[in-house]
N, C-alpha and C positions, 0 to 999 in steps of 0.2 A: 504494500500500500504506500502510496506516495502523495504528498500534499503540495499544493501551490503555496509558495512562500512569498510574502510581501516584504519588500525592503523598506526600512524606515530610517530616516536620518533626523537626528534631533539637535537643536542648538538652544542652549540656555542663555538668554540675554537679559541682563539686568535692565536694559532699556525698555523692555516690555512692561506696559502698565496694564495690569489685570484687575478683574473684579472677583472678589472672594465669594464663590458660589458653593453652597453646601452640596454634599455628595448624594444628590437625589437623581443623578444622571441615569438614563437608561439608553442602551445601545442595541443595535442590530449587529450580531456577529455571524460571520459566514466562513465556511471552509468547504473545499471540494477534494475528492480523492480519486485516484485512478489505480488500476492494477488488480481490482477485485474480480472475483468470479461472477460473471454476468448472470449466471443461472441461480445465484444465491441471493438472499435478501440482504440489503445493505441499509444500515441506519447510522446516524451520527449521534454522538453522545457528548453533551456539554458537561464539563467537570470543573468545579471551583478549585481554589488554591489549596484546599484541604483534601483534594482528591475525592470529594463527594459528588455524586451525580446530581446535576441541577435540572436537566431536561434531556429529552431524546426525540429525534424525529427522522424522517427519511429524506429530508431536503438539505440538511447542513446549514440552514439559516435559522438563527435563534433571535427572536425579537424581545424587546422590553427587558433586556439584561441589565441588572444594576452595575454600578461602577465596581471594578475589580479586575483581577487577572484570571483567565480561564484557559482550559485545554479543550480542544475538540478532537475526539477519537472517532475512527470509522470502524464499525463492526460489520464484517461481511461473513454471513453464516449460512450453513445448509438448512433450509427450512424443514427438511425431513429429519434433521438431527441437530436441533438448535441447542445452544447452551441454556442451562437452567440454573438460576434465574436469568431472564433477559433484563436489560437496563430499565425497561418500562416498569418493572416491579421493584426497582432499587432507588427511586428518587429520594435524595437526601442521605443515601448510604454510599459506602466506598465503591469505586468502580471495580476494585479487585474482587468484589463479590460476584461479578458476572461469571456464570459457569461454575460456581463453587459447589453446587449440588450435583449437576451433571455437566461434564465438560462439553459434550457435543462437538461439532466441527465448525471452527471459525478461524479467521486469520490469526496466525500466531503472534503477529506484531501489534495486536489490538491495543495492548497496554503501553507499548514502548514507542509506537510511531504516532505522533500527534502534532498539532499545531497549537501555538500559544496565541491567544487573542486577549486584548486588553480593552475594557470599557473605561475610557479616561474621564476623570473629573475635569470639566472645562477650565477650572481655575489653574490646573497644572500646565506649565509650559510644555512638559513632556511627562510621560509615565513609562517607567521601565520595570519589567519583571525580573527579580533576581532570586536565586536559590537561597534557602535557609542556610545561614552560616557563611554566605558569600559576603563580599564587601560592597557597600554603597559608595559610589564615587560620583561626585558632582563638581563641575567647574563653571565659572561664569566670566563674562567679559563686560566691558563697558563702564566699570566703576572708575572712580577718581583715583588715579595712581598715587596721589599724594596722601590719600586717606588710608586708614587701616581697614583691612577686610578680613572678616571671619565668616565661617560657614556654620549654620545652626541646623541641627537635626531636630525635627518635631514629629509628634504622632499625628494621626489623621484629624485630630481635633485642634491642632495648632498649639499643643503644649510641649514645652521644652524637654528634650531628651539628652542632647550632648552638643558640644561646640568645639571647633578647632580652626586652624588656619589652612588646612589642606583640602577639605571637602571629602575626605575619605573616612568612612565610619564602619566599624565591624558590626555584624548583625547577630553575634552570638546571643542566644536567648530569645531572639525574635521568633515569632510563630507564623507559619504559613497562613495567609489570609489577611494579615495585618498590612497597613499602608503607612508609609512614612514620607515626610516632606523634607527637602533641604532648601533653606533660605540663605541668601548671601547678604550680610550686613556690611555696608561700606560707610564708615563714619570718620568724622574729623577728630583725630586724637586730641586736638586742643579743645574740643567742645563735644565730648562723647555723650551718648544717651545714657540713661540710668534706669534700671541696672544694665550693665553690660552682660552678655550671655555668660561670660566666665563667672559671674556672681549669681547665676540663677540655679534653682533647684529643680530636679526632675519633676515634671508635672506643672511647673509654673507656666501660665499662658504667655505666649510671645507678645501679646498685646500689652504686657507690663512694660515693655521697652519703649520709653518715651523720652521727650526732651532732647537737647543737643542737636547736632547736625548729622543726619544720615540719610541714605537713599529712601525716598518716599515710597518706593514700591517694595520695601523689605517684606511686608506681610502678604502682599498680593501676588508677587512674582516668585514662584518656586517650582521645583521639579519634584515629582512623586515616584516612589519606589514601592511596588507590590512585592511582598515576600511570598514565594511559592515553594511548594515541595517539588524537588527535581529528581525524585527517585524513579527508577525504571526497573522492569523485570528483566534480568539478564538472560541472554541466550548462552548455552553452554558451548565452549570451544575446547577441544582437546589440547593439552600441552604440545607445543611444536607445530600445530596447525595455524594457518593464517587467519587473522581476523579480517572479515570483509564487510564493508558497509557501503551503501549507495544512497543517494538522495536525488530528488527531482523537484522541480518547481522553482528553482532559483532563477535569478535574472541571467539570461544567456549571454548578455553583453558584459557581465561582470566576471571576475576571476573566482573560481571555486577551489578551495583546498579542504582536505580532511585532516582533522586534528585528533590524535590519540591522547587520552588523558587517563590518569589513575582515578581511583574511586573518590578522591578528594578534589578532583578537578584541576590537577596539576599536569603540566605539559610532559608528554613522553616522546612524541614524534609527529611528523606531518608529511603529507604528500598530496598528489593530485588524483590518486587512484582509489583511495579508501581501503587499500589492502595493506595490512601490517603483519609482519612476521612476529611470532611469539617466542622465539628462542630466548631462553633465560627467564621467561615468566613462570610463576609458580602456581600450582593448583590451589584454588581458594581465593586467589586475587581477582578483582573485578576491574574492568577497564571500560572507558566510554569513548565513543567516536562522535565528534561534532563536525558539522559542515559549515565552513565559513565562506559566505558568498559576498564579495566586496567589490566596490567600485575601484578599478585600478587607477583612476584619476584622482581618487580621494580615499586612499586606503587607511585602515586603522594602524595604530602603532602601539607596540611592535607587531609586525606580521609574525605568524607562527614560525616562518623560516629563520627568524632572528631570535627565537626563544631558546632557553637552556632547560634541560630536563629538570623538573621540579618547580619551574615558574608557574604561578597560578594563571589559569586562562582568563581570570578577571583583569589581568594586566592589559589585555587587548581592548583598547578604547579609542575614541575619536574616529574620524573618517565616516564612511557610509558603508554599513554592512547589515546583514540580516539581524533583526532585533532579537530573534529567538536562538541566536548562536549558542549561548550558554545553557539555555533551558530545554532545548529540543535535541536529544541525542539518543543513541542506542547503546546498550550495555552488553558486555560480554564477560561471562564468568569462566575463568580457567579451571578445567577439571582434569583429573588424571584418567586417561582412557586405557590404562594398563590393568589387566586383571591377572590374577594368579591362575596359571593354566592347570587344567585337570590332565593328568597323565592318561593317555589313551593308546591302546595297543594297535599297532599297524595291522591291517587286515580285518579289523572289526569296525562296524559302522558307527559313525558319530550320530547320536540321536538327540535332537534339541526340541523342546516344547515350550511354547510361549503361553503365559496366562495373562489375564487382565486386558486383553485386546478387545476392540470393537467388533462384535460378531457380524455386524451388517457390512463391514468392510472386507476387502481382500487381504489375506495374510500369506506372505511368501517368506521363505527363509533364504538367507544369502550366506554362502561360504566365502570367506576372504582370507588373504594371507595376513601376516603379522603387521603389515604396513597399511592394512585397510583397503587392499586392492582386490577386485572381483575375481573369483574363481568359477563359481557356479551357483545355481539357484534352483529351488523347487518349492512345492507347497506342502511337503511332508515333514521337513526338518531332519530327514535321514540322508546322510552323505557317506558314500564309500570312502575308505582311506587308502585304497589300493593305488591311487594315482598321486598320493601325497608323499612328502619326503620325511623319512625318519629323522627326528631331532628338531624339526621345524614346528612352529606354533601357528595355529589357525583359529580364526574367529567365526562364530555364527551369529548373524544379526537377524532380527525379525522386522519385516516391513509390513505395516498394517495401514492400508491406504483406501481412500474413497474411490471406488471405481468410476464415479461420475466426475471426479476431479483428481486424476492420478498425477503423481510426479512424473518428471521426464528427465532422463530415460528411466523406464522400468527395468528391473534387473534382467528380465527376459530379453531385453535389447542391448545388453552390455557385452563387451568383449573382454576376454581374459586379460587381467592387468589394469583394467579401468578403475580409477579411484571411486570408492563408494560415495565420496563427497560430491560426485557429479550428479547424484540424484537430488533434484531440487524442484521447487514449485509444487502445485497441487496441494492436497490435504493428506498428510500422513503423520504417524507418531513422531513427535519431536525428539525422542530419545533413540531414534533408529541408529545413529552413528555411535552413540555413547553407551548404550546398554547392550552388551553382547557377552557371549560365553567364549572361553578360550580352551583350546585343546592342544597339548603337546604330544606329538606322535612319537612313540617309542617302540623299540623292538622287544616284544615280550617273549620270554622263553619259559618252557615248562620243566619242572624238576623231573628227571627221568626215573628216579627212584631205584637206583642200583641196589641189589641185595649182595652184601658181602658174604663170601663163603667162609665158614668156620673150619 
């Protein structure tokens, strides 16, 4: 599933004179997706910053949405085998509950592939969604250079939270769904207002700042930050296999790069392909892939190509790039795909049996070598060992797929030595590659039972 991404560029100017309007804003939010199975039912699900379902429909257009930050997910499911419960029965509850009773058959990226949409308070010069525990960063221009400038962080009611001279504020302890404002106070040090922000207490209204000489738009010109949850459900990747991610919907005239980050959002690598080797990664670690789509005539700084391993992705600021760069990503969980082989005698059949599969689907068993390359397949799970090599280890995988939406290629169409990872698309068990049995072929001899003469 892929989404159309809108590129947004924001500029925070102190020269803007705004009117402080309370957050009774309502918006129309829209998303479209492509790549789903056309014979399946598709619905769109609107989710708030706490990952609770707000609404669902078949159009992707949601009206009368209150101010805040949202995600729109696309659910493409087999109407003959739907997940239970469906989103329609989960309004106000977590989106992760979809299919929690019966999994059914639906797009595996339902939870992890979404677009972020923001309904903006019109009093904000700009509204940006940031992940919990990420850093709020705001800058301004247009102030009097001879004056002192400080940045003030306030809650959504305009009450004091913190102040500094950098505009950079940590969000540790902030909760998804909350909104914060950053104001810039540019004042005459010879005639300052009272109290100054440095003398305020958390919860004090910013309207307490009066007197002296400072920018008249201090209270009305500010930028807003919505705190959102940025967790995703990881896809399993075997140690040593490549991480592969793709995206669509970016501005084709812009430059797109893919950025690999650790589970804390710190830089690991970047390229233009979305394919990252995992050599040296350890089972149990989780990694994210973000897509950065930016205007080459107005790029952010630093670009990923100039970053060092461990740098926070939040360092990428300025310029013009997709506003959901930090919040829209896919996750990959590194797992060990090595199993302890069962010793199996050469000449006796390997017999494998799968339980817990969908009986309405097709089930085939696939025999592979120790590198995960195709040898043969059947629907019985019984494989002769007469053509196998003594001392080698072999795997048996079970593929349980929807015959109306099969992956391609099917094992029946594969050639000896083809990687099983070539099997993609369609609807099949997500643990096909990672859940398998191992058999080490050995030459077994029988005790001949000699009788010693006395």
